[in-house]
Backbone as CSV, one residue per row, in Angstrom:
resi,resn,N_x,N_y,N_z,CA_x,CA_y,CA_z,C_x,C_y,C_z
1,ALA,-6.386,22.765,-13.398,-5.830,21.671,-12.383,-7.063,21.467,-11.645
2,SER,-8.077,22.121,-11.365,-9.158,21.560,-10.533,-9.975,20.643,-11.310
3,LEU,-10.049,20.867,-12.528,-10.672,20.129,-13.460,-10.157,18.754,-13.502
4,PHE,-8.812,18.702,-13.449,-8.026,17.444,-13.636,-8.239,16.623,-12.235
5,MET,-8.282,17.321,-11.112,-8.397,16.794,-9.823,-9.716,16.122,-9.773
6,LEU,-10.707,16.782,-10.333,-12.173,16.030,-10.270,-12.062,14.750,-11.244
7,VAL,-11.442,14.840,-12.486,-11.355,13.669,-13.169,-10.624,12.636,-12.472
8,CYS,-9.641,12.791,-11.746,-8.898,11.924,-10.936,-9.753,11.307,-9.667
9,LEU,-10.532,12.227,-9.191,-11.341,11.617,-8.147,-12.396,10.736,-8.439
10,VAL,-12.963,11.188,-9.885,-14.144,10.262,-10.720,-13.378,8.948,-10.880
11,SER,-12.176,9.100,-11.362,-11.446,7.825,-11.538,-11.327,6.672,-10.308
12,LEU,-11.004,7.385,-9.105,-10.985,6.553,-8.091,-12.313,6.146,-7.782
13,ALA,-13.314,6.917,-7.657,-14.742,6.379,-7.467,-15.062,5.326,-8.405
14,ALA,-14.679,5.317,-9.589,-14.968,4.287,-10.506,-14.297,2.944,-10.386
15,LEU,-13.068,3.279,-9.895,-12.249,2.071,-9.457,-12.844,1.239,-8.452
16,ILE,-13.294,1.830,-7.209,-14.113,1.432,-6.111,-15.306,0.866,-6.762
17,THR,-16.037,1.447,-7.535,-17.398,0.761,-7.939,-17.047,-0.476,-8.802
18,MET,-16.026,-0.509,-9.548,-15.529,-1.807,-10.325,-15.273,-2.899,-9.544
19,VAL,-14.468,-2.704,-8.415,-14.068,-3.835,-7.468,-15.381,-4.266,-6.484
20,ALA,-16.289,-3.231,-6.301,-17.447,-3.583,-5.685,-18.337,-4.515,-6.443
21,GLN,-18.463,-4.452,-7.769,-19.206,-5.030,-8.626,-18.705,-6.565,-8.754
22,GLN,-17.247,-6.718,-8.482,-16.701,-7.887,-8.643,-16.684,-8.740,-7.359
23,GLN,-17.220,-8.171,-6.154,-16.941,-8.671,-5.024,-18.146,-10.000,-5.070
24,GLY,-19.089,-9.797,-5.590,-19.964,-11.186,-5.588,-19.437,-12.352,-6.008
25,SER,-18.639,-12.198,-7.090,-17.998,-13.536,-7.583,-16.929,-14.251,-6.507
26,LEU,-16.577,-13.540,-5.646,-15.701,-13.979,-4.706,-16.303,-14.971,-3.544
27,ARG,-17.737,-14.742,-3.467,-18.160,-15.618,-2.293,-18.300,-16.976,-2.500
28,SER,-18.279,-17.197,-3.897,-18.391,-18.737,-4.048,-17.143,-19.307,-4.033
29,TRP,-16.041,-18.749,-4.015,-14.575,-19.397,-4.175,-14.290,-20.194,-2.860
30,LYS,-13.902,-21.262,-3.228,-13.392,-22.160,-2.041,-11.820,-22.578,-2.464
31,GLY,-11.150,-22.649,-1.403,-9.729,-23.165,-1.619,-9.084,-23.570,-0.372
32,THR,-7.895,-23.844,-0.225,-7.273,-24.334,0.729,-6.453,-23.379,1.703
33,SER,-5.092,-23.709,1.981,-4.417,-22.871,2.653,-4.007,-21.446,1.998
34,THR,-3.909,-20.393,2.694,-3.566,-19.179,1.931,-2.245,-18.778,2.061
35,THR,-1.383,-19.647,2.878,-0.003,-19.042,3.227,0.875,-20.097,2.300
36,GLN,2.020,-19.394,1.738,2.899,-20.180,1.120,4.295,-19.780,1.711
37,ASN,5.143,-20.863,1.614,6.666,-20.543,1.936,7.304,-19.765,1.091
38,MET,8.058,-18.778,1.362,8.862,-18.029,0.387,10.460,-18.068,0.712
39,SER,11.379,-17.922,-0.064,12.648,-17.863,0.311,13.146,-16.509,0.683
40,PRO,14.030,-16.481,1.520,14.474,-15.059,2.056,14.967,-14.196,0.907
41,LEU,14.669,-12.889,1.100,14.939,-11.918,-0.141,16.111,-11.077,0.555
42,GLY,17.136,-10.974,-0.138,18.116,-10.121,0.469,18.671,-10.824,1.629
43,SER,19.199,-9.775,2.667,19.671,-10.253,3.951,18.710,-10.403,5.024
44,LEU,17.113,-10.265,4.559,16.167,-10.372,5.445,15.308,-11.618,5.210
45,SER,14.767,-12.239,6.305,13.977,-13.377,5.900,12.573,-12.932,6.093
46,PHE,11.908,-13.245,5.051,10.397,-13.176,4.803,9.717,-14.460,4.880
47,GLU,10.127,-15.248,5.606,9.388,-16.681,5.723,8.278,-16.563,6.488
48,PRO,7.144,-16.661,5.939,5.729,-16.922,6.834,5.671,-17.978,7.420
49,ASN,4.876,-18.119,8.669,4.724,-19.323,9.381,3.665,-20.161,8.639
50,SER,3.630,-21.438,8.948,2.762,-22.304,8.256,1.326,-22.336,8.797
51,ALA,1.017,-21.521,9.801,-0.372,-21.595,10.199,-1.613,-21.570,9.116
52,GLU,-2.473,-22.325,9.472,-3.577,-22.680,8.308,-4.615,-21.504,8.638
53,VAL,-5.131,-21.019,7.595,-6.119,-19.991,7.763,-7.386,-20.626,7.199
54,ASP,-8.467,-20.226,7.765,-9.682,-20.725,7.388,-10.217,-19.937,6.128
55,VAL,-10.124,-20.417,5.116,-10.105,-19.404,3.603,-11.610,-18.923,3.444
56,GLN,-12.510,-19.905,3.733,-13.928,-19.477,3.503,-14.289,-18.448,4.304
57,THR,-13.808,-18.316,5.529,-14.204,-17.485,6.569,-13.416,-15.945,6.318
58,ALA,-12.119,-16.240,5.754,-11.315,-15.152,5.670,-11.363,-14.242,4.192
59,MET,-12.147,-14.958,3.331,-11.941,-14.681,1.861,-12.643,-13.059,2.001
60,ALA,-13.689,-12.956,2.512,-14.291,-11.524,2.482,-13.303,-10.419,3.198
61,LEU,-12.209,-10.947,4.042,-11.439,-9.850,4.738,-10.094,-9.589,3.853
62,TRP,-10.035,-10.339,2.961,-8.565,-9.763,2.119,-8.938,-8.736,1.398
63,PRO,-7.976,-7.576,1.564,-8.048,-6.477,0.737,-7.840,-6.675,-0.811
64,THR,-8.675,-5.699,-1.473,-8.584,-5.920,-2.843,-8.155,-4.618,-3.371
65,ILE,-8.137,-3.460,-2.682,-7.521,-2.242,-2.971,-6.325,-1.825,-2.413
66,PHE,-5.215,-1.494,-2.923,-3.991,-1.281,-2.355,-3.549,0.243,-2.888
67,TYR,-3.322,1.038,-1.674,-2.659,2.261,-2.088,-1.163,2.214,-1.781
68,LEU,-0.402,2.135,-2.716,1.068,1.927,-2.954,1.786,2.753,-2.299
69,GLY,1.595,4.147,-2.668,2.309,5.211,-2.364,2.463,6.323,-3.339
70,VAL,3.297,7.127,-3.358,4.588,7.067,-2.358,4.416,7.996,-1.315
71,PRO,5.469,7.870,-0.416,5.174,8.728,0.788,5.362,10.367,0.328
72,LYS,4.684,11.038,1.155,5.013,12.503,0.971,4.039,13.011,-0.253
73,ALA,3.108,12.237,-0.604,2.406,12.762,-1.933,0.928,12.719,-1.645
74,GLY,0.518,13.252,-0.567,-0.867,13.396,-0.260,-1.563,12.268,0.387
75,SER,-0.825,11.331,0.801,-1.202,9.932,1.224,-2.432,10.007,2.209
76,THR,-2.114,10.862,3.325,-3.113,10.918,4.307,-4.488,11.446,3.695
77,SER,-4.608,12.414,2.948,-5.730,13.119,2.567,-6.413,11.996,1.537
78,LEU,-5.732,11.376,0.846,-6.301,10.534,-0.101,-6.872,9.305,0.511
79,PHE,-6.155,8.836,1.685,-6.546,7.729,2.478,-7.971,8.109,3.325
80,PHE,-8.113,9.367,3.525,-9.347,9.739,4.369,-10.511,9.700,3.074
81,PHE,-10.171,10.188,1.836,-10.965,10.241,0.979,-11.602,8.931,0.564
82,LEU,-10.819,7.913,0.430,-11.062,6.769,0.190,-11.929,5.820,1.193
83,GLN,-11.396,6.243,2.184,-12.157,5.503,3.723,-13.667,6.168,3.807
84,SER,-13.725,7.338,3.357,-15.031,7.773,3.334,-16.129,7.164,2.416
85,HIS,-15.685,6.460,1.513,-16.634,5.746,0.416,-17.406,4.923,1.338
86,PRO,-18.806,4.707,1.143,-19.475,3.871,2.139,-19.303,2.462,2.052
87,HIS,-18.563,1.873,1.207,-18.226,0.409,1.259,-16.797,0.036,1.359
88,VAL,-15.961,1.083,1.867,-14.592,0.791,1.769,-14.154,0.822,3.338
89,CYS,-13.439,-0.222,3.682,-12.951,-0.357,5.092,-11.479,-0.423,5.147
90,ALA,-10.792,0.137,5.825,-9.257,0.366,5.971,-8.671,-0.787,7.045
91,GLY,-7.558,-1.410,6.804,-6.975,-2.164,7.730,-5.831,-1.297,8.615
92,HIS,-5.958,-1.870,9.780,-5.124,-0.879,10.894,-4.525,-2.204,11.680
93,GLN,-3.371,-1.817,12.176,-2.699,-2.585,13.149,-3.293,-2.584,14.329
94,ALA,-3.493,-3.735,15.113,-4.071,-3.767,16.313,-3.584,-2.646,17.288
95,GLY,-4.609,-2.059,18.259,-4.043,-1.291,19.203,-3.786,0.117,18.976
96,GLN,-3.813,0.504,17.466,-3.565,1.991,16.986,-4.747,2.502,16.624
97,PRO,-5.073,3.771,16.848,-6.185,4.601,16.505,-6.257,4.597,15.143
98,ASP,-7.476,4.634,14.394,-7.562,4.529,12.984,-6.939,5.768,12.277
99,GLU,-7.118,6.982,13.027,-6.507,8.347,12.199,-5.180,8.437,12.285
100,LEU,-4.515,7.652,13.223,-3.016,7.674,13.197,-2.378,6.383,12.643
101,ASN,-2.997,5.558,11.863,-2.607,4.150,11.503,-3.094,3.536,10.309
102,LYS,-2.877,4.218,9.290,-3.510,4.019,7.878,-2.421,2.714,7.281
103,GLU,-1.378,2.479,7.616,-0.370,1.680,6.981,-0.091,0.361,7.763
104,THR,-0.356,-0.791,7.135,-0.317,-2.127,7.832,1.268,-2.541,7.601
105,ASP,1.912,-2.264,6.548,3.280,-2.456,6.094,3.699,-3.865,6.294
106,PHE,2.564,-4.669,6.135,2.882,-6.284,6.398,3.783,-6.862,5.104
107,PHE,3.752,-6.273,4.087,4.535,-6.950,3.147,6.081,-6.367,2.973
108,ILE,6.280,-5.451,3.898,7.668,-4.863,3.949,8.231,-4.950,5.162
109,LYS,7.743,-5.471,6.279,8.295,-5.848,7.514,8.555,-7.411,7.933
110,PRO,9.672,-7.796,7.749,10.005,-9.342,8.126,9.326,-9.479,9.328
111,GLU,9.412,-8.819,10.511,8.590,-9.206,11.741,7.244,-9.522,11.843
112,LEU,6.644,-8.784,10.625,5.006,-8.958,10.526,4.787,-10.007,9.529
113,PHE,5.500,-9.899,8.349,5.326,-11.027,7.316,5.430,-12.419,7.749
114,SER,6.518,-12.559,8.714,6.992,-13.989,9.256,6.112,-14.451,10.060
115,GLN,4.818,-13.740,10.416,3.877,-14.298,11.220,2.757,-14.782,10.584
116,GLY,2.738,-14.716,9.394,1.843,-15.315,8.314,0.407,-14.629,8.038
117,ALA,-0.258,-15.167,7.090,-1.637,-14.535,6.784,-2.619,-14.249,7.748
118,ALA,-2.520,-15.060,8.799,-3.469,-14.860,9.899,-3.405,-13.627,10.567
119,LEU,-2.098,-12.945,10.665,-1.911,-11.746,11.374,-2.423,-10.817,10.367
120,TYR,-1.975,-10.813,9.094,-2.586,-9.793,8.191,-4.004,-9.633,8.219
121,LEU,-4.550,-10.734,8.028,-6.145,-10.775,7.922,-6.486,-10.011,9.521
122,SER,-5.902,-10.244,10.544,-6.423,-9.378,11.750,-6.471,-8.100,11.714
123,PHE,-5.774,-7.571,10.572,-5.577,-6.135,10.679,-7.025,-5.589,9.947
124,PHE,-7.650,-6.480,9.440,-9.005,-6.305,8.562,-10.186,-6.748,9.290
125,GLU,-10.006,-7.058,10.649,-11.164,-7.492,11.353,-12.366,-6.584,11.231
126,ARG,-13.480,-6.878,11.219,-14.555,-6.015,10.856,-14.823,-4.955,11.947
127,SER,-14.704,-3.740,11.637,-15.004,-2.583,12.601,-16.717,-2.461,12.474
128,THR,-17.226,-1.434,13.338,-18.504,-1.261,13.349,-19.163,-1.044,11.882
129,LYS,-18.400,-0.278,11.061,-18.791,-0.166,9.678,-18.869,-1.400,8.983
130,CYS,-17.703,-2.033,9.129,-17.596,-3.291,8.261,-18.455,-4.324,8.640
131,GLU,-18.971,-4.457,9.965,-19.851,-5.414,10.367,-21.178,-4.862,9.766
132,ARG,-21.621,-3.668,9.641,-22.759,-3.232,8.917,-22.728,-3.940,7.466
133,LEU,-21.653,-3.497,6.754,-21.537,-3.905,5.325,-21.418,-5.505,5.080
134,ALA,-20.948,-6.132,6.140,-20.794,-7.806,5.973,-19.921,-8.079,4.867
135,ASP,-20.396,-8.882,3.966,-19.543,-9.506,2.807,-19.459,-8.540,1.723
136,SER,-20.212,-7.194,1.684,-20.082,-6.153,0.584,-19.128,-5.236,0.845
137,ALA,-18.305,-5.316,1.966,-17.407,-4.481,2.561,-16.094,-4.569,1.377
138,LEU,-15.316,-3.613,1.220,-14.130,-3.583,0.331,-13.039,-3.190,1.241
139,TYR,-11.954,-3.884,1.238,-10.825,-3.633,2.377,-9.773,-3.130,1.652
140,LEU,-9.004,-2.118,2.234,-8.122,-1.202,1.695,-6.783,-1.257,2.394
141,ASP,-5.535,-1.544,1.910,-4.399,-1.666,2.433,-3.678,-0.236,2.064
142,ALA,-3.594,0.731,2.584,-2.849,1.819,2.356,-1.407,2.087,3.060
143,SER,-0.705,1.265,2.452,0.745,1.274,3.076,1.516,1.834,1.996
144,THR,2.153,3.171,2.301,2.491,3.952,1.182,4.033,3.705,0.822
145,LYS,4.670,2.710,1.660,6.090,2.308,1.272,6.072,1.207,0.416
146,TYR,5.018,0.441,0.096,4.855,-0.560,-0.788,5.472,-0.438,-2.295
147,LEU,5.343,0.606,-2.886,5.903,0.761,-4.185,7.372,0.882,-3.985
148,LEU,8.067,1.330,-3.075,9.380,1.525,-2.945,10.130,0.099,-2.679
149,ASP,9.501,-0.743,-2.460,10.047,-2.040,-2.226,9.374,-3.113,-3.396
150,THR,9.979,-3.470,-4.511,9.380,-4.270,-5.588,9.234,-5.644,-5.050
151,GLY,10.117,-6.112,-4.063,10.007,-7.369,-3.125,8.639,-7.498,-2.566
152,ALA,7.880,-6.262,-2.215,6.470,-6.451,-1.640,5.749,-7.046,-2.791
153,ALA,5.848,-6.841,-4.078,4.834,-7.160,-4.868,4.839,-8.623,-5.166
154,SER,6.217,-9.543,-5.075,6.406,-10.839,-5.034,5.600,-11.626,-3.897
155,ARG,5.761,-10.890,-2.565,5.443,-11.463,-1.425,3.812,-11.279,-1.350
156,MET,3.413,-10.162,-2.042,1.923,-9.997,-1.997,1.234,-11.260,-2.976
157,LYS,1.756,-11.468,-4.072,1.240,-12.362,-5.060,1.423,-13.668,-4.450
158,ALA,2.411,-14.100,-3.610,2.633,-15.439,-3.081,1.559,-15.642,-1.846
159,THR,1.060,-14.430,-1.489,0.301,-14.680,-0.226,-0.946,-14.534,-0.362
160,ILE,-1.464,-13.548,-1.238,-2.979,-13.589,-1.502,-3.453,-14.612,-2.431
161,PRO,-4.593,-15.209,-2.134,-5.051,-16.249,-2.883,-5.019,-16.034,-4.381
162,ALA,-4.601,-16.824,-5.149,-4.625,-16.643,-6.811,-6.064,-16.175,-7.247
163,ALA,-6.901,-16.698,-6.676,-8.304,-16.429,-7.220,-8.551,-14.875,-7.102
164,LEU,-7.912,-14.273,-6.226,-8.203,-12.843,-6.193,-7.427,-11.928,-6.743
165,HIS,-6.289,-12.460,-7.642,-5.368,-11.680,-8.132,-5.828,-10.829,-9.180
166,SER,-6.769,-11.186,-9.997,-7.439,-10.493,-11.091,-8.439,-9.270,-10.568
167,LYS,-8.703,-9.554,-9.217,-9.685,-8.422,-8.620,-8.929,-7.307,-7.938
168,LEU,-7.626,-7.550,-7.827,-6.892,-6.622,-7.030,-6.686,-5.096,-7.897
169,ARG,-6.820,-4.201,-7.238,-6.583,-2.858,-7.949,-5.649,-1.908,-7.060
170,PHE,-4.570,-1.326,-7.753,-3.615,-0.567,-7.068,-3.566,0.861,-7.569
171,ILE,-3.510,1.512,-6.411,-3.528,3.231,-6.707,-2.010,3.607,-6.331
172,VAL,-1.582,4.433,-7.123,-0.102,5.093,-7.092,-0.326,6.466,-7.293
173,VAL,0.190,7.334,-6.228,0.387,8.839,-6.527,1.821,9.238,-6.471
174,LEU,2.292,9.821,-7.549,3.766,10.277,-7.868,3.755,11.650,-7.852
175,ARG,5.049,12.020,-6.939,5.439,13.473,-6.897,6.813,13.700,-7.419
176,GLU,6.947,14.789,-7.792,8.155,15.300,-8.444,9.433,14.758,-7.482
177,PRO,10.435,13.909,-8.019,11.208,13.297,-7.078,11.924,14.006,-5.970
178,VAL,12.491,15.141,-6.604,13.452,15.969,-5.703,12.476,16.681,-4.721
179,GLU,11.363,17.117,-5.102,10.389,17.857,-4.225,9.859,16.783,-3.122
180,ARG,9.592,15.612,-3.522,9.267,14.475,-2.669,10.236,14.128,-1.505
181,ASP,11.288,14.042,-2.021,12.589,13.651,-1.191,12.888,14.838,-0.057
182,ARG,12.525,16.031,-0.630,12.999,17.114,0.277,11.884,17.499,1.282
183,SER,10.651,17.144,0.844,9.786,17.001,1.995,9.963,15.991,2.960
184,TRP,10.327,14.780,2.544,10.631,13.492,3.403,11.640,13.858,4.367
185,GLN,12.923,14.451,3.880,13.893,14.791,4.776,13.668,15.955,5.562
186,GLY,12.828,16.939,5.325,12.291,17.931,6.170,11.492,17.451,7.230
187,GLN,10.822,16.529,6.927,9.888,15.881,8.002,10.927,15.116,9.131
188,LYS,11.769,14.403,8.458,12.750,13.905,9.501,13.443,14.880,10.293
189,ALA,13.809,16.172,9.714,14.653,16.966,10.204,13.615,17.614,11.614
190,ARG,12.582,18.056,11.039,11.583,18.493,12.152,11.240,17.316,13.325
191,THR,11.297,16.495,13.100,11.030,15.247,14.068,12.226,15.357,15.115
192,ALA,13.542,15.587,14.437,14.775,15.550,15.273,14.932,16.960,15.985
193,GLY,13.918,17.941,15.664,13.940,19.439,16.226,14.969,20.295,15.470
194,LYS,15.212,19.819,14.166,16.154,20.516,13.313,15.258,21.282,12.116
195,VAL,16.051,22.402,11.532,15.342,23.115,10.356,16.380,22.738,9.149
196,MET,15.681,22.332,7.994,16.641,21.917,6.824,16.204,22.900,5.816
197,GLY,17.039,23.814,5.658,17.148,24.778,4.600,17.888,24.269,3.346
198,ASP,18.211,25.183,2.252,18.663,24.700,0.939,19.859,24.160,1.188
199,GLU,20.805,24.803,1.819,22.191,24.231,2.163,22.073,22.874,2.722
200,GLU,21.389,22.853,3.733,21.335,21.400,4.451,20.743,20.331,3.697
201,TYR,19.922,20.692,2.758,19.359,19.719,1.872,20.140,19.076,0.819
202,VAL,21.009,20.032,0.266,22.010,19.831,-0.830,23.196,19.054,0.049
203,HIS,23.401,19.387,1.171,24.561,18.531,1.838,24.009,17.175,2.121
204,SER,22.693,17.002,2.417,22.086,15.645,2.920,22.139,14.752,1.588
205,VAL,21.939,15.477,0.346,22.252,14.658,-0.820,23.323,14.103,-1.187
206,ARG,24.510,15.089,-0.966,25.789,14.576,-1.217,26.187,13.481,-0.256
207,VAL,26.012,13.750,0.897,26.250,12.673,2.090,25.534,11.271,1.664
208,ARG,24.295,11.244,1.263,23.717,10.098,0.818,24.113,9.334,-0.319
209,THR,24.618,10.076,-1.422,24.871,9.597,-2.527,26.447,8.880,-2.302
210,GLN,27.120,9.019,-1.005,28.269,8.424,-0.870,28.398,7.372,-0.032
211,SER,27.059,7.015,0.578,27.004,5.880,1.356,26.036,4.909,0.845
212,PRO,26.635,3.587,0.917,25.654,2.374,0.389,24.455,2.147,1.172
213,TRP,24.447,2.730,2.404,23.240,2.489,3.299,22.044,3.596,2.895
214,THR,22.535,4.747,2.685,21.435,5.809,2.484,21.253,6.047,0.987
215,PHE,22.141,5.717,0.154,21.817,6.035,-1.524,20.510,5.449,-1.815
216,PRO,20.176,4.368,-1.389,18.795,3.815,-1.864,17.599,4.688,-1.636
217,GLU,17.700,5.697,-0.801,16.857,6.451,-0.499,16.465,7.586,-1.740
218,LEU,17.658,7.853,-2.482,17.552,8.537,-3.582,16.851,7.822,-4.826
219,ARG,17.152,6.547,-4.874,16.554,5.544,-5.773,14.916,5.450,-5.654
220,HIS,14.403,5.989,-4.535,12.929,6.005,-4.414,12.354,6.930,-5.369
221,GLY,12.993,7.780,-5.967,12.447,8.742,-6.967,12.572,8.162,-8.463
222,PHE,13.044,6.839,-8.494,13.263,6.221,-9.790,11.879,5.344,-10.082
223,TYR,10.802,6.235,-10.298,9.313,5.780,-10.507,9.201,4.583,-11.481
224,ASP,9.983,4.749,-12.597,9.885,3.865,-13.742,10.209,2.476,-13.345
225,GLN,11.458,2.559,-12.632,12.108,1.137,-12.177,11.045,0.442,-11.241
226,LEU,10.674,1.312,-10.162,9.742,0.642,-9.218,8.447,0.131,-9.735
227,LEU,7.861,1.168,-10.637,6.491,0.630,-11.302,6.951,-0.774,-12.138
228,LEU,7.853,-0.816,-12.979,8.217,-2.068,-13.714,8.438,-3.116,-12.862
229,GLY,9.006,-3.054,-11.598,9.008,-4.092,-10.829,7.655,-4.611,-10.363
230,TRP,6.539,-3.755,-10.012,5.351,-4.298,-9.764,4.543,-4.810,-10.857
231,TRP,4.803,-4.338,-12.210,4.066,-4.675,-13.387,4.565,-6.006,-13.787
232,GLN,5.695,-6.480,-13.236,6.161,-7.992,-13.408,5.414,-8.802,-12.746
233,GLN,4.521,-8.354,-11.694,3.854,-9.381,-10.849,2.384,-9.264,-11.175
234,PHE,1.928,-7.838,-11.438,0.424,-7.683,-11.661,0.215,-6.910,-12.976
235,PRO,-0.748,-6.968,-13.545,-0.943,-6.576,-14.884,-1.084,-4.918,-14.874
236,ARG,-0.378,-4.396,-15.654,-0.458,-2.770,-15.826,-1.900,-2.198,-15.875
237,SER,-3.047,-2.871,-16.177,-4.216,-2.565,-16.434,-5.003,-2.454,-14.997
238,GLN,-4.297,-2.984,-13.769,-4.994,-3.072,-12.606,-4.488,-1.972,-11.718
239,PHE,-3.543,-0.979,-12.431,-3.200,0.253,-11.717,-3.597,1.412,-12.179
240,LEU,-3.987,2.206,-11.196,-4.171,3.755,-11.544,-3.162,4.592,-10.979
241,VAL,-2.479,5.144,-11.862,-1.419,5.887,-11.373,-1.597,7.541,-11.546
242,LEU,-1.629,8.384,-10.597,-1.999,9.803,-10.654,-0.654,10.655,-10.322
243,ASN,-0.987,11.963,-10.829,0.146,12.908,-10.319,-0.409,13.836,-9.156
244,TYR,0.592,13.799,-8.348,0.318,14.659,-7.069,-0.102,15.892,-7.303
245,ASP,0.640,16.573,-8.203,0.604,18.127,-8.362,-1.073,18.303,-8.984
246,SER,-1.535,17.173,-9.620,-2.970,17.525,-10.308,-3.879,17.289,-9.150
247,LEU,-3.704,16.864,-8.056,-4.569,16.474,-6.910,-4.682,17.633,-5.862
248,ARG,-3.657,18.475,-5.991,-3.596,19.661,-5.145,-4.650,20.710,-5.604
249,VAL,-5.454,21.218,-4.486,-6.292,22.184,-5.010,-5.729,23.404,-5.086
């Protein structure tokens, strides 16, 4: 297992290096507005505003590395590993400390997405580290619920400039679905000051299967369907899919 973990980490390092090598080709790109209007999806409105973005100034700030999820699969540890790379800068929502705020959630929250690309790029305004790197910085969006919403893929494709689409790289870590769900439910129980044992968990599954509001939580373990939704928007070759168990020491 430790050997496989080493191989996985080497793969991540190679992915970052590949993106870094492609970075130079982005500097000469010129375009117009990076925002596009989109139709509402489901009952939520994901209409971005029409504010113009200075593309030449902003191109270096667009993230090209996305950690899509899933939650409760070692995301925080992997985030800090990726962020420790000398050329990687992570996005953060304004006003939040870096160590507590690895997720922008821009493409899954209507209240953020509706404010347009200018807000998204503000999450990647250069820190001291990124100022030092200047245009060689690689930006990372580590929003671990992106994979669970395939609509996020279409919003991302419509928002990020087309010239960058082939440069994007996506990292996914999958965990055994029942184990992941139980970990997620256990965290929610602890937050509420409760303890979730075997019987409580089985009861929670039964309750959720009978409710149209909570049943989608169980579908979060249908990884094949989630990945296929993303692969309809971006080529499969741009994804690195890892096994959570193989990353554990």
